[in-house]
C-alpha positions as CSV (number, residue, x, y, z in Angstrom):
1,M,-1.8,10.9,26.1
2,N,-2.5,9.1,29.3
3,S,-3.3,5.4,28.7
4,S,-6.6,5.8,30.5
5,E,-7.9,8.6,28.3
6,I,-10.1,8.1,25.3
7,S,-8.2,8.0,22.0
8,R,-10.3,10.0,19.5
9,I,-9.7,8.6,16.0
10,G,-10.9,9.9,12.7
11,F,-11.1,8.1,9.4
12,L,-11.0,10.4,6.4
13,I,-12.5,8.4,3.4
14,F,-12.2,9.2,-0.3
15,P,-14.4,7.9,-3.1
16,G,-13.3,4.4,-4.1
17,F,-11.5,3.7,-0.8
18,P,-11.0,0.0,0.2
19,M,-13.8,-0.8,2.6
20,A,-11.8,-3.6,4.2
21,C,-9.2,-1.1,5.4
22,L,-11.9,0.7,7.4
23,T,-13.5,-2.3,8.9
24,S,-10.2,-4.0,9.7
25,M,-9.3,-1.1,12.0
26,I,-12.7,-0.2,13.5
27,E,-13.7,-3.8,14.5
28,P,-10.7,-4.6,16.7
29,L,-11.0,-1.2,18.4
30,R,-14.7,-1.9,19.1
31,A,-13.8,-5.4,20.4
32,A,-11.2,-4.0,22.7
33,N,-13.7,-1.6,24.3
34,E,-16.2,-4.5,24.8
35,I,-13.6,-6.9,26.2
36,A,-12.3,-4.3,28.6
37,G,-15.7,-3.0,29.6
38,E,-14.6,0.6,29.1
39,E,-14.3,3.0,26.2
40,R,-10.7,3.8,25.4
41,F,-11.4,4.3,21.6
42,A,-13.9,6.6,20.0
43,W,-14.0,7.0,16.2
44,T,-15.7,9.2,13.7
45,L,-16.1,8.9,10.0
46,L,-15.1,12.0,7.9
47,S,-15.1,13.1,4.3
48,E,-13.8,16.2,2.8
49,D,-17.2,17.9,2.6
50,G,-19.3,15.7,4.8
51,A,-21.1,14.1,1.8
52,K,-21.7,10.4,1.3
53,V,-18.8,8.4,0.0
54,T,-19.0,5.2,-2.1
55,S,-16.3,2.6,-1.3
56,S,-14.5,0.3,-3.7
57,A,-17.2,-2.4,-2.9
58,H,-20.0,0.0,-4.0
59,V,-21.1,0.3,-0.3
60,V,-22.1,3.9,0.5
61,F,-20.9,5.4,3.7
62,E,-22.4,8.5,5.4
63,P,-19.7,10.4,7.3
64,N,-20.4,12.0,10.7
65,A,-18.9,15.3,9.6
66,A,-16.7,17.2,7.1
67,L,-13.0,17.2,7.9
68,A,-13.0,20.9,8.7
69,D,-15.9,20.5,11.2
70,A,-14.5,17.5,13.0
71,A,-14.1,17.5,16.7
72,P,-10.5,17.5,18.1
73,L,-8.7,14.3,17.1
74,D,-5.8,12.4,18.5
75,V,-5.3,10.3,15.3
76,L,-6.5,10.6,11.8
77,F,-6.2,7.9,9.2
78,V,-6.6,8.6,5.5
79,L,-8.3,5.8,3.4
80,S,-8.2,6.2,-0.3
81,R,-7.1,4.8,-3.6
82,P,-3.6,5.8,-4.6
83,N,-4.6,8.3,-7.3
84,S,-7.4,10.0,-5.3
85,D,-7.4,13.8,-5.7
86,F,-8.4,16.3,-3.1
87,A,-11.8,17.8,-3.9
88,A,-10.6,20.9,-2.0
89,P,-6.9,20.9,-3.1
90,R,-6.1,23.9,-0.9
91,Q,-8.3,23.5,2.1
92,T,-7.9,19.8,2.8
93,P,-4.1,19.7,2.9
94,A,-4.1,22.9,5.0
95,T,-6.5,21.3,7.5
96,L,-4.3,18.1,7.6
97,R,-1.2,20.3,8.2
98,Q,-3.1,22.1,11.0
99,L,-4.0,18.9,12.7
100,A,-0.4,17.8,12.5
101,R,0.8,21.1,14.1
102,H,-1.6,20.5,17.0
103,G,-0.1,17.1,17.7
104,C,-2.6,14.8,15.9
105,I,-1.0,11.6,14.6
106,L,-1.6,11.2,10.9
107,G,-1.8,7.9,9.2
108,G,-2.5,6.3,5.9
109,V,-3.7,2.7,5.1
110,S,-2.9,1.2,1.7
111,G,-3.4,3.9,-0.9
112,G,-4.1,6.4,1.8
113,V,-0.4,7.2,2.1
114,F,-0.5,8.9,-1.3
115,P,-2.7,11.9,-0.3
116,L,-0.6,12.4,2.8
117,V,2.5,12.7,0.7
118,R,0.8,15.0,-1.8
119,A,-0.2,17.2,1.1
120,G,3.5,17.5,2.1
121,L,3.0,15.6,5.3
122,M,5.4,12.7,4.9
123,A,8.7,14.5,4.3
124,G,11.3,13.1,6.6
125,H,9.1,10.2,7.6
126,R,9.4,6.5,6.6
127,C,6.2,5.0,5.4
128,S,4.7,1.6,4.4
129,V,3.6,1.2,0.8
130,H,1.7,-1.8,-0.5
131,W,3.8,-3.8,-2.9
132,C,1.0,-3.3,-5.5
133,Y,1.7,0.4,-5.5
134,E,5.5,0.4,-5.0
135,A,6.6,1.2,-8.5
136,A,4.1,4.0,-8.9
137,F,5.0,5.4,-5.4
138,H,8.7,5.5,-6.1
139,A,8.1,7.1,-9.5
140,A,5.9,9.8,-8.0
141,F,7.8,10.4,-4.8
142,P,11.5,9.5,-5.2
143,D,12.5,11.5,-2.1
144,I,10.1,9.7,0.3
145,L,11.6,6.7,2.1
146,A,9.1,3.9,1.5
147,T,9.5,0.4,2.9
148,D,7.8,-2.9,2.3
149,D,7.2,-3.4,6.1
150,V,3.6,-4.2,6.8
151,I,3.3,-1.3,9.2
152,V,5.5,1.7,10.0
153,T,5.1,4.0,13.0
154,D,7.5,6.9,12.6
155,N,7.0,9.5,15.4
156,N,3.6,11.0,14.7
157,R,3.0,9.2,11.4
158,Y,1.4,5.7,11.2
159,T,1.2,3.8,7.9
160,A,-0.1,0.3,7.1
161,S,0.3,-1.5,3.8
162,G,-3.2,-2.9,3.5
163,A,-6.3,-4.1,5.4
164,A,-4.6,-7.0,7.3
165,A,-1.8,-4.6,8.2
166,G,-4.4,-2.1,9.4
167,F,-5.7,-4.8,11.8
168,D,-2.1,-5.3,13.1
169,L,-1.8,-1.5,13.6
170,A,-5.1,-1.5,15.5
171,L,-3.8,-4.3,17.8
172,H,-0.7,-2.2,18.5
173,M,-2.9,0.7,19.4
174,I,-4.9,-1.5,21.7
175,E,-1.7,-2.7,23.3
176,Q,-0.7,0.9,24.0
177,H,-4.1,2.0,25.5
178,F,-5.0,-1.2,27.3
179,D,-2.4,-4.0,27.7
180,P,-1.0,-7.0,25.7
181,E,-3.5,-9.4,27.1
182,I,-6.5,-7.5,25.7
183,A,-4.7,-7.1,22.4
184,H,-4.1,-10.9,22.4
185,E,-7.8,-11.6,23.2
186,V,-8.9,-9.3,20.4
187,A,-6.7,-11.1,17.9
188,C,-8.2,-14.4,19.1
189,W,-11.7,-13.1,18.7
190,F,-11.0,-12.5,15.0
191,Q,-8.8,-15.6,14.6
192,H,-5.9,-13.3,13.7
193,S,-3.1,-15.7,14.3
194,S,-0.3,-13.2,15.1
195,M,0.3,-9.5,15.6
196,R,2.9,-8.4,13.1
197,G,5.1,-5.5,14.1
198,Q,7.6,-3.1,12.5
199,G,10.3,-4.8,10.5
200,V,7.9,-7.6,9.2
201,R,7.9,-7.4,5.5
202,Q,4.9,-7.9,3.2
203,R,4.3,-11.2,1.6
204,V,4.5,-10.6,-2.2
205,P,2.9,-13.1,-4.6
206,L,5.6,-14.9,-6.6
207,V,5.7,-14.7,-10.4
208,E,3.3,-17.3,-11.8
209,G,4.9,-20.7,-11.9
210,A,6.8,-20.4,-8.7
211,G,6.2,-22.5,-5.6
212,P,5.4,-21.3,-2.1
213,A,9.1,-20.2,-1.6
214,L,12.1,-19.7,-3.9
215,P,15.2,-21.8,-3.1
216,G,18.4,-20.0,-2.1
217,L,20.1,-19.5,-5.5
218,V,16.9,-18.5,-7.2
219,A,15.9,-16.2,-4.4
220,R,19.2,-14.4,-4.5
221,A,19.0,-14.0,-8.3
222,A,15.4,-12.8,-8.0
223,A,16.5,-10.2,-5.5
224,L,19.1,-8.9,-8.0
225,F,16.5,-8.8,-10.7
226,N,14.2,-6.8,-8.4
227,A,16.9,-4.3,-7.6
228,R,17.8,-3.8,-11.3
229,L,14.5,-3.0,-13.0
230,E,15.6,0.4,-14.3
231,E,19.1,-0.7,-15.2
232,P,18.7,-4.3,-16.4
233,I,21.3,-6.9,-15.4
234,S,22.3,-9.8,-17.6
235,I,22.1,-13.4,-16.5
236,A,25.9,-13.6,-16.9
237,E,26.3,-10.7,-14.5
238,V,24.0,-12.3,-12.0
239,A,25.9,-15.5,-12.3
240,E,29.2,-13.7,-11.7
241,H,27.8,-11.8,-8.8
242,L,26.6,-15.1,-7.1
243,G,29.7,-17.1,-8.0
244,V,27.9,-19.6,-10.2
245,T,27.6,-20.3,-13.9
246,P,24.7,-19.0,-16.1
247,R,23.8,-22.6,-16.8
248,Q,23.4,-23.2,-13.0
249,I,21.0,-20.3,-12.8
250,E,19.1,-21.5,-15.9
251,R,18.6,-24.9,-14.4
252,A,17.7,-23.6,-10.9
253,F,15.0,-21.3,-12.4
254,K,13.5,-24.0,-14.6
255,K,13.3,-26.3,-11.6
256,A,11.8,-23.8,-9.2
257,T,9.5,-21.7,-11.5
258,G,9.1,-23.7,-14.7
259,Q,10.5,-20.8,-16.7
260,S,13.8,-19.3,-17.7
261,P,15.4,-16.6,-15.6
262,S,15.0,-14.1,-18.5
263,H,11.2,-14.8,-18.6
264,Y,11.0,-14.5,-14.8
265,Y,12.9,-11.2,-15.0
266,R,10.6,-9.9,-17.8
267,A,7.5,-10.8,-15.7
268,L,8.9,-8.7,-12.8
269,R,9.4,-5.8,-15.1
270,M,5.9,-6.1,-16.6
271,K,4.4,-6.1,-13.0
272,A,6.3,-2.9,-12.3
273,A,5.2,-1.4,-15.7
274,R,1.5,-2.2,-14.9
275,Q,1.7,-0.5,-11.6
276,L,3.0,2.6,-13.4
277,V,0.3,2.3,-16.1
278,L,-2.6,2.0,-13.5
279,Y,-1.4,4.2,-10.7
280,S,0.7,7.0,-12.3
281,S,0.3,9.5,-15.0
282,D,3.6,8.7,-16.6
283,S,3.8,8.6,-20.3
284,L,4.6,5.4,-22.2
285,P,8.2,6.5,-22.9
286,Q,8.7,7.3,-19.2
287,I,7.3,4.0,-18.2
288,A,9.6,2.2,-20.7
289,T,12.6,4.0,-19.3
290,A,11.6,3.2,-15.7
291,I,11.8,-0.5,-16.3
292,G,14.9,-0.5,-18.4
293,Y,13.7,-0.3,-22.0
294,T,15.3,2.1,-24.5
295,S,12.1,2.6,-26.4
296,S,8.4,1.9,-26.0
297,T,8.2,-0.8,-28.8
298,P,9.4,-3.8,-26.7
299,L,7.3,-2.6,-23.8
300,L,4.2,-2.7,-26.0
301,T,5.0,-6.2,-27.2
302,H,5.8,-7.6,-23.8
303,Y,2.9,-5.9,-22.1
304,R,0.3,-7.2,-24.5
305,A,1.8,-10.7,-24.2
306,A,1.6,-10.5,-20.4
307,F,-1.8,-8.9,-19.9
308,G,-3.6,-9.3,-23.2
309,V,-4.0,-5.5,-23.7
310,T,-1.7,-2.6,-24.6
311,P,-0.7,-0.1,-21.8
312,Q,-3.0,2.5,-23.4
313,E,-6.0,0.1,-23.4
314,D,-5.3,-0.9,-19.8
315,R,-5.1,2.7,-18.6
316,A,-8.2,3.7,-20.6
317,R,-10.1,0.7,-19.2
318,I,-9.3,1.4,-15.6
319,N,-9.9,5.2,-16.0
320,D,-13.3,4.4,-17.6
321,F,-14.1,2.0,-14.7
322,R,-13.2,4.7,-12.2
323,V,-15.3,7.3,-13.8
324,T,-18.3,4.9,-14.3
325,D,-18.2,3.0,-11.1
326,N,-15.7,4.9,-8.9
327,L,-13.8,1.8,-8.3
328,P,-10.0,1.3,-8.4
329,L,-8.4,-1.9,-9.7
330,P,-7.2,-3.5,-7.7
331,A,-8.5,-2.2,-4.3
332,R,-6.3,-3.2,-1.4
């Protein structure tokens, strides 16, 4: 596309989609048009059938058209919760594949990458996955290369991990169609301090009790813990790998996080378990295996201790919330 041409962008929204992901992309595009005094971006709101869609914030959106009736598009972003189903499981994926064949760039923001994968449109492409959905994504799509980069542009696939990352992606699109100066001015308009690019990793909340950053030894041990959720590693093995004693690791974790390394490790495993409970359909034994337990019994005990409910109660609660209010927890 010539940089002076209008980029026609579609946003395909599903029930329960995170509203912030939509506004974080449209607003910088609008601002770029205004600052430059010319229209380089035009956007349209789409749903599968053209009917109204309720966002995660209970705000109702009225699309401009159904996906099948949309005017030609240069880019289409999918906005959804991670477990959104296609209302038209044959027609919608077929329409998306047709758009791809005709050169349309396809993208997903936050949970929107999940429908793209289910439609068979991410095979052979890298994608950005929000840390909140990482365990569920890997369990559902082990053959798809997911990264924790905030944004990934891989040929004709654009993915962003969340709303703020969607803003960064919009700035990159502005830079492509206008110039860096306008992208910079747009960022300043919205007090967006910097434009993050590919290779920038997501900031992940630390386990409760940790400070703003983990010191070197603790960070290296935590990385080993993260890499060994399915096949647990002992503190002694971690110590041997890092060339220190188990006692040194114990003291370092107590000082940095206020808890023992074993409790820190368990908290990481429980976070992964909760992702699978909330964003996958895996059975309890499958979830237990995925985070390194030989049975469901210790998982039940540790899960209740961490979250105050059993996995079954947590899943039933969120499913009831989705049915009643059409709202995913959490929405990113």
